N, C-alpha and C positions, 0 to 999 in steps of 0.2 A: 808431427801435423798429425799422423792417424790417431795417435792418445788424443789430441785437442778436440777432433772430430769424433770422436767415440764419447767422452766426457761431457762433450755440448748435447750430442743426441740425447744421449740417457737422461738429461736435465729434461729436456725437451718430452719425453717420453714417461717420465715422471711427474710432467706436469707442475715443474718449478715454475713461481712468476718469473715472467716476461724479464721483469727488470735486472732479476738475480740471475739469469743466461745470461742476459747481454752483458753482465759486467764482469762475469765470470770470463767470457770470450775476449774481451777485449785485455784483463789481465794476463791471460793465456798466450794471446797475441804477443803483447808487448812482452811478457816474457822470452819468448820465441826470437823476438827482433830487437835487441836491446836499443834504444836510442829512438825508435819507434813512439810516438803518443796516439793511443787507439779513442776514436771517438765514433758512437752511432747515434742518429737523430732518424725518427720517425715523422711524417708528414699524415696533417689532419685532412678531413673530408673538406675541411676550409681553404686547403693549398696551404697552411704554416706550418712551420717547422715546431719541432717538440724533443728536446732532448730526453735520450732513453740510456745513455750510460757513456761515461766519460771519467773512469776511476782515476786517472790521472790528471785532471784538469779541476782547477777552482768552480766550486760550486757558481759563483757569481759570472764565472765565463760563460757557463753552460747558462745560466739565467739569463745573459743577455742576447742569446739566438732565440730563446724560447717566445715564440707565438709571431717571428719575422713569414712575411710570406713570402713565398718562394719566387723567382725571378731570374733573367739573364746576369743579374749582377748582383747577385746575394752571395758572396764567399763563394767557397769550393762548393760546399753541401747543398745550398739552395740554389746556384745554377744547376748539379750535376741533376737534381732530382727535376728541375724546370725542365732541362734538356734532355734528358733519360738516358745520358751518357757521361760518360769518365770525364771528369774536369781535374786539371792538374796544374795548379799555380806554383810552379818552381821558385819564385822571389813575390811573397807576400807584397810588399813592400811598394813594389814596383805593379803587379796584376791589377789592372782598372777593376776587376771582378770583386777585389778587396778594399776598393778606393776607400767604400764608406765605415769596413769594419777593420781594416788594416790594423790600427792601435791597439786590439784586444791582443789577437795572437803575439805581435812583436812584444809586448809589453811583459810577455809571458818568454820570450826568448825563443820563439816559434817563428821559423823565415819561411818555409815553403809546406803546400800541405797538398793532397790527391784524394779527391772523394769520387766514389764508384756507387750509382743507384742502385737499391736493394730491390731487385721486381720480382715478383712472384709468378708463378704458373701461368696463371690466366693473364698477365701483365700489366698487374696490379703494381703500380710504384710505392712501396711501403715505409721508404724514407732513403739515407746513405749511410755507407759506413767508410769512413776517413782514417786516412793518416797524417800527421803533424811530424814535420820532421825540424830540428833545431839547425840545419845550414840549408843552404840556399842548394837545390839539388832535383833530379829526380826519382824516381820510383826506382829499385832495383827488380831483376828477373824473379829471384825468390820473391818479394815483396809483392809481384803481382799474384804468384802462385798462392801466396797466403789468404792475398785479398781477395782471389776467386773462389777459394773453399770457405772462406768467411761469409762472404755475400749469400752462399749457397746455404750454409747454417741459421743466418740471419733470417733468410727466405723462409726456411722451414719453422723457425722458432714462429714469426709473425704471422703465418698463415695459422699455423696451430694456436693461437694467443686469437686470432681474428674468430676462429671456428667457437674455442671457449667461448667468446665474448658473445658470440652472435646466441649459442646453446644458454647461455645466462640470462640474455634479454629474453629469450623465448620462457624461459623456466621462472623469471623474476622480473619480468618487465610487460606491464599491461599493454598490449599492439595498440589500442585504441587512442591512451591519451599519453603514451611515454613515462608514466611513472611507474615509481615500483609497485609490483602486485602482492596478492594477498600473500604468498610464499615469501615475499620479502617483508613483507611486514613480521611473517610469525618468524622467520630467521630475526628480525630486528629486536622481535620481542624476546626472544631467546636470550640475548646478551645483557637484558634490564636486571639481573642480580645484584650487579656493581652499581646500578643506579643508587642517585641520591634523590635530595627532595626536589632539585630541577628538575625530575622526570615527571611528566604529565602526558595525557592523553586525551585528544580528541576524536569523536565519532561523528560524522557527517552523512545525514541522507538528505539528496535530494527529494522535494516533496511532489514534484508534478512528473517527475519522468516516465510513468507510465500514461499520461494525461497525452502530453505530447508523442509519444509513441502510437497512441491509439487514433488522435487524432490526426497527426500531420504524417505519421509514417516514423520507421527506423530511422533513417537517412537522416530525419531533423532532431532524432533522440540524441543519434551518435554526436551531431554537431553540439548540442545542450550538454554531452557529458563532455566534451573537448572542451567548451568554453567554461563549464563550470573547474573543470581540473586546474585548465588558466588561472583563473581567480582564484582559488583554494593556493594553488603554490605559491602564485604573486605573495597573498595576503599572509601568509604562514612563514616564509623565510625568515630566516635560515633553518626553519624545522623541516624535518623529514615529513613528505606527503607521500600517499599510499591510495591507489586504487583496489578495493576491498573487492569490487566487482559489485556489476547490476549500478544501483544510485550510492553505491557504500564509499565512501572515502574514509581515511584517518590523517592525523597528523601527530605525529610522535615526538616530542619535547625532550631532548638529552643536552641541552645549553643552558646557561644560567640564564632562569626566567627572568631576574631583575632585569638583565640586560637587551633582551629582545621582546619582552612582553610577557605579560601573565595569560595562562589560558584563556580567560574573562575576556581580554582586550585583543586577542588572535582571533577570538571565536566569534567576536564584534567585528573584526574586519571582515573575515570571511562573510559573514552574513551581511556586510553594507556590498560588497564587492558582488554579492551573487543577487543582488535587489536591483542591478540595472540588467535591461531588457538586452538580448544577443540576438544576431541573425540565424535562425535556424531552418536553412533550407526554405527561406525566403521567407519567414514566420516570426516575428520578432517577439519573444517568450521571453518572463523572466523567470530564471533557475530556480531561484528559492531553495530553501536549505531549514533543515532543523538540527540541533548540536547537542550532544550528551560528553559532556568531559569528568574526566578523574585525574588527581594527581596522588603522587607516591606516597604512600602512608608506611611509617616504620615498620618494620616485620612482616612487610604484604610481598606475594608472589607477583611474576608478570602476570599469570592467571588472575591473581584478584584486579590488577590495574586495569585488563580489559573486561573483565566481569562490573566491576564497577562503571566504567565507561556504558558498558551495555546497560544497565541500570539506568544509568542518569540519562540516555537516547531513547530507551522506552519510555520514560515519565516524560520526557520533553515533547514526546511523539503525541502523549496523551494528553497533556496539560498546557504546554507552552508551543505547539507547531509552530515551525519558523522562527522558534527563538533559541536560546540556551538553557540547560539546565545543568549544574556544578551536580557532581555527585554527594551527598552526604550520608552517614551511616542509617538515617531513619528512611531513607530512599530505599536503602537495599532491605529493608523490612518490608516497606509495602512491594517490594516486585517480588519478592519472595512470596508475601500472599498471594501476590496474584498469582506467579506461576502453581501455586499449589492451588488454588481456585480454578485454575484451568485444565490440569490435570485430572480432580474430583469431578468436574463437570462433563470432562473427557470420559471419563471412567463409567460414570453415571450412564452418558449414551451408550456408550460401547454395551453395557449391561443391562439397559431398558429399564433404566431408574428414574426417567424422567417423565412427570405427570402433567396434568394442569389441573388449577383451581381458578375457582370464577369466582367474582365481586361483581355483584346487581349493579345496574342502572337504574333508577327508579324515576318516575314524576313526580314533582313535588306536591303535584294538585292532586294526585289519588294513590300515591304511593303504590303505582303497578311498576313491576318489571319491565323495561321495553328493551334492554341491550346487557351486555356481560361485557368484564373484562378478563382476560386470560392471563392467568399469571402463572409462569414456569415454579415447579419447586422440584427439589431434589430429594427421592427415598433414598436414605441410608439403607448400605446393606444389612444393619438391623432392623430397618422397616421402619425408623423416625424420618418424620418430615420437617426438610431444612427448608424455609422461604429464600426467593431469590436473591432478597438482600445481601446474605452469606456470602452469594456467588456472584456478585454483580462484577469485580474486576476481570472473571471469564469472559465476558462480553467485551471486552476491549481487544481479545484475538478473533483475525477475521475468521481462521478454520474453525473455531470453538464456536462463535459465534451464529455461522451461517447454517453450521448442522443443526444447533439449538433452536433454532428461528423455523428449520425445516421438519424437526419432530413435533413442535408446538403446532406448526400449519397440520400434519397429519393428523395428531390428536385431536385438536378442535373441530375440524370437517367430521369425526366419525362421530362424537359429540352431538354436533349441532344436527346432522343424521337422525340419531337415536332420539334427539328430543322432538324433531320434526314426526318421525314417524310414529310418535306419541302422542300427536297432535297439539303439541305444545307449540303458540306464538309466539314468536319475539321478534327484534328488529333488528339486532345485531349483534354479533361478537367483534371484539376490540383483542385486536394481534399485535404484540410490541413488536418493533424492528429497532435494528440497533444499525449503526452506520456502516459496519462491516456488511450487511444485509444489502447493501446499495451497490456496493464496489464492482459486483461483477454483472451487476445489470441484468439478475435472472429471476429478482425478486419475484415477479408478476408470475412468471413460468409454474415456478414451485408453488405459490398458491390456487392457482387454477387448473395445475394438475390433481392438489390433494383434493379441492372439492367437486373436480368432475370426476372421480373415482366414487366419491359417496353422493354424485347427482343433487349438489347442493349448491343453488345460485348464487353468485357472489356479492348480491346484493344483501346477504346476509352478514360480510364481512367489512370491518374497519380496520384499515391499518393506524397503528396508532405511534408516531415519531416524536421524541424530543426535537427541541430549536439547536441542542448540539449536534443533530444527527446533519445538518446542514449547516452547520456553521464551520469556515474555515477555508482551506484553498479549495474541497469538492464541494463545496457548495453549491456550485453550478450544474456540475452532473447529478446530483442530488435533486436540485430542485426539478430536473430534466427528467429523472426515474421518477418520482413523486406526480409530474404532469400525465407522464405517459401510462402510469397504475392509475388514474382515474378518468382518462380517455378509454381505457379496457374494462371500467364498471367499477373498480373499488372505490371506496370512501376513503378517506385519511382525516384522521384527528390527530392535533397537535397538542400533543402531550405535556404536562408541568409547564403550561403557559403563564409569562410572567418571568419565568426563574433564569431564561436568557439572558444576550446580550441583544440589544434592539428588536424587541419580541416584536413589535408593531411593522417593523421595516418587513419581517419575515413573511406574514401576512401576504404585504405584495409581489415579495418575489417566488413563494411557495404557496400558492391556492390552496387551501382545505376545507372539509367539509362540516369539521365539529372541531371547537379549541375545550381544551380542558386546563379551567383554572386551576391553578396549583394549590393543594392545600394549603399552602404557608399562609397566603392571600386569607382564604376563608378562616383559619386559625386566629387570625389579627382583628376579624372583622367584629367590630361595634359600632352602633350609631354614631353619625359624624366622624368617624374615625378613618384616617387615610386607607387604608386597606378596602373599607366600603365601598368608599368615593373612587378606588382603582377597579374594582368589583364592576360598580355599577357602571362606569366608564365603559369599561369591556364589553359588559351587555349591549351597550348603545350602540359601539363602535359595530360588534359581530350582525346585532339586529339589520345595520345599514348595509353591510356585507353579505347578507344572508348566510351565516353562518351559523349553526346549531352552537348552543354553549350547554358543556356539563362543568359542576361545579364539584371538585375534588374534597377528601377529606371532611366531610359531613360530617360531625358527632353529634349536634346537640340540635334539641327541637328550635331553640332559637335563632340558629343559624339557619336550618334550611326555612323556616317562617321570614328571614330578613332575605333571604334570595328567594322566596317568592314574591316578596312586596319588590323587588326590583325587577322581575320579570322575568327570572330564571325557572325554567322548566324543568329541567334534569339534575341528578345529583347522583354521587357516590359517596358512601362513606362507610363509617362503623355506626353511624345511627342507623342503616337501614340492614347490613350484614358486614361481617369480615369475609375476606375471600376463604371460601369452602369447595371442598372436595365436589364430582359429579354429583353424587347422593345425594346431597344436602340440597345441592345448587337444583335439582331435578324437583324435588318436595319443594322449594320454593317457589319453583315455575307453576307447577300446579296450582300453589294457593293463590300466586299474586302475581302472574304474567299479565299483560296489559290484556284490559278490559276486552271480552268478545262480546255476542248478542248476549245479554241479561238472565235470557232464560234456556241458553245451552250451555253444557258443562264441556270441559274438555272431555270428548270420547263417549257421550251422551249419544242413546239414539234417538235418534230426530228423521223427523221426514220434509223435504224438502217442498215446500209450498211454491209452486209457480203461479204467476198471475194468470197462464195461459198455458196448457198442457202446448211442449213444442213439437209431440208427435203424435202421431193416433196412438192407438193402442199397441204396446210392444209386446214381440214374442216371449215364451216362457224361456228363460235364462238370461236375458239380456240385463244387463247391468249399467245402470246409467249416473255419469259423473256429469258436474256442473261447476263451473268457475262463479263464483256472484259477488258480488260488491254489497257487502252489508255494513251501511256507516260507513266508518274511517279506512276499513280492509278489506282485502280478498279473500274469499273463503272456497275450499274445496270440498263440495259436500257429496254424497250421494243420497240414493230416496232413503237408507236405512240412519247414516249418521254422518258429524262434522269432521272431516279430516285434517282440515290445515288451516290455519290464517296466516297471511302475507300483508307486507306492506305495498306489495306492487304486483297489479296483475300478472305480468311476464313471470313472476316467481311464482303464482298459483296457478297460472297454467302450466309452466313445468312441472310440478308436482303432479296436474290431472294426467299430464299426459304417461307420465310415470305409471303412475296407478293402472292407468287404462290399458298400457303394453302389459304390466305386469297380470291384468285379470284376462285380457286375451290369452296369454301364453298360458293359461290356466284353463282355457278350452271356451271360456263364455264371449258371447258378442257383446261389444263394450259401444255404448254412446256416449259421446263428449259434446253438453252445450256450453255456449258461453258468447257473450256480448263483442261485437265487433266495435270498432272505434266510433260507427256510426249507429251506435246504440242497436244494431239489427242481431236478434236472437239467431243464431247459428245453430246446426245440428249438424255433427258427424258421426258416421260410422265407423268403427274398427272391426273388421271382419276376421277370418282366420287366416286371410293371406297379410295381414298386420300391414295391412293400407288403409286410411281412414279414407271416407268415400261420405262428399255432402248428401244428407239425405232430407234438409229442410232449411227454408231461409226464409221466415215471414219478418215483415217489420213490427216491432213490438216492443215495447217498455223492456226493461233489464228486468229479470227474475227476482223477485222479493225474497227475503229471507222471514222464517214464519218462527 
């Protein structure tokens, strides 16, 4: 008996599978007690019996008891577990507890059964240890000693197995959904080298988990994950489903695809099941998902399969969000280019090799430059300038896109400040924003911080977005962010208008200040053509909605003339200028910026003539600035020269305040003149205490420009 105990304990210590240890125990007990047939059954959490080991009994016999619910009349084992005490049936044929099952053992010549419950140290009943006898009888004292030792060994083995199972669950099971986790997926993937053409992989991303978490809280988000996991598992059965973490799931196919459905069919079932609203902490939400898939290719490795499915998923999120995309070799090339673009732009950001080029926006009637569009350029390590088109795919990466936008905002703010300091007036600079810029909700602060540092009004900024930015699942959130930006003083332009789906609908859902008609319409514009009709129709609609229009891609005088005849006032294209660096653009602005006073050139020495002096004779050293409305624009002037032109009074006044404080800091006493909303001329003196005090207030016409 001691040898039996040592052998079983050694097996447990070595971590041998429970089934093998239990089988060895039964065999060694039967060798120790000839004529005894040994059996071990376990009980599940559902109170049902499950055979563990019975090496001397037919498999069919054990299966007959598998799944039976324990109770007071379920043979010896089911009753012993139910009562938590030994049960002995000296004669199975007449024992009422065996009435429903007696035919099974009697057919094998088994006449009596003695069963003892296996109880752990904490009182948990793990199962039952049973002896069958071939004659009607009771157990002997020796058999009782063997049973006491055996149930102790069984309890040790079962407790150890339970602990190992708990550790395995922690390591290989997702606690929220109960699905196998990423570690289990990796382990399963490592077994794929023996795979066949039936092997396939689906990678699934929930599209709106972040929105649910942010809107309804993480409790609702957890319930969304649980509901999605159940739907995916049902739809993918019998294939293996894993939760990889966060909003990511995987389905691994290692069964015959013909029998259980192709990846495409399974993906379709999953998408349909996830299109049904579920209750998430009192809020009904549709889970929604995007899926990428790949099948086993001859000569490929497990890593290849995972990478291909990754490529397909990324492509699906970019082009078919809410749908399924299978992998193809061309897709791999596309994703490789995308990753290379992300790496190149990341390196350029790190090495300060991002710069801005600008393309003018002009008035069609005068040819004057009224605004600019900023376009990013990458400067290669050898000094070459590469256009944004070569790196467009990098903007689909959230981290890269947001860093790039921040860098461009900083560059543009500095350039605008430099132009204003040179007395160059223009209305605005357009800065392009991608969908990634709207995901964090901090775009307004990024722009405000940069332009505040340079003391430039946000009235000089136009945020340019394409229709794709607010199409899809995140559209509502982007619309809210755009409305918030406009409420904070930023103007918004809808770029490449007409190339997206339901363009006119977007004008209702996302109010904008400017629409930029895509160059594809302008290029095909001929008299009486459909493109011309569309452009003219857009002009009429924009006019009704009080939205300004810019025609993009204007390359010929005939196009410009046709647009003028339609009532289009603004255009952009190679006819006027290609995108150019700041030195070229600065010269263009000096030459062709929107007209100021026809007698005044930028930076020219001039004397401001007021209709009547606003103050008495000033003391020596007094510096005077005035904010004047001249024609259609506001100007900041001193008694010696004109300093700036602005589209609004507030922008001009901010400039005058900055200049006044700079002059005051150098020791001068400063006077600032402007007209208030009532047309009253007001004068303020800024003294050495850096405080403004009103020195004059007279009812008078606004100052005039000379």
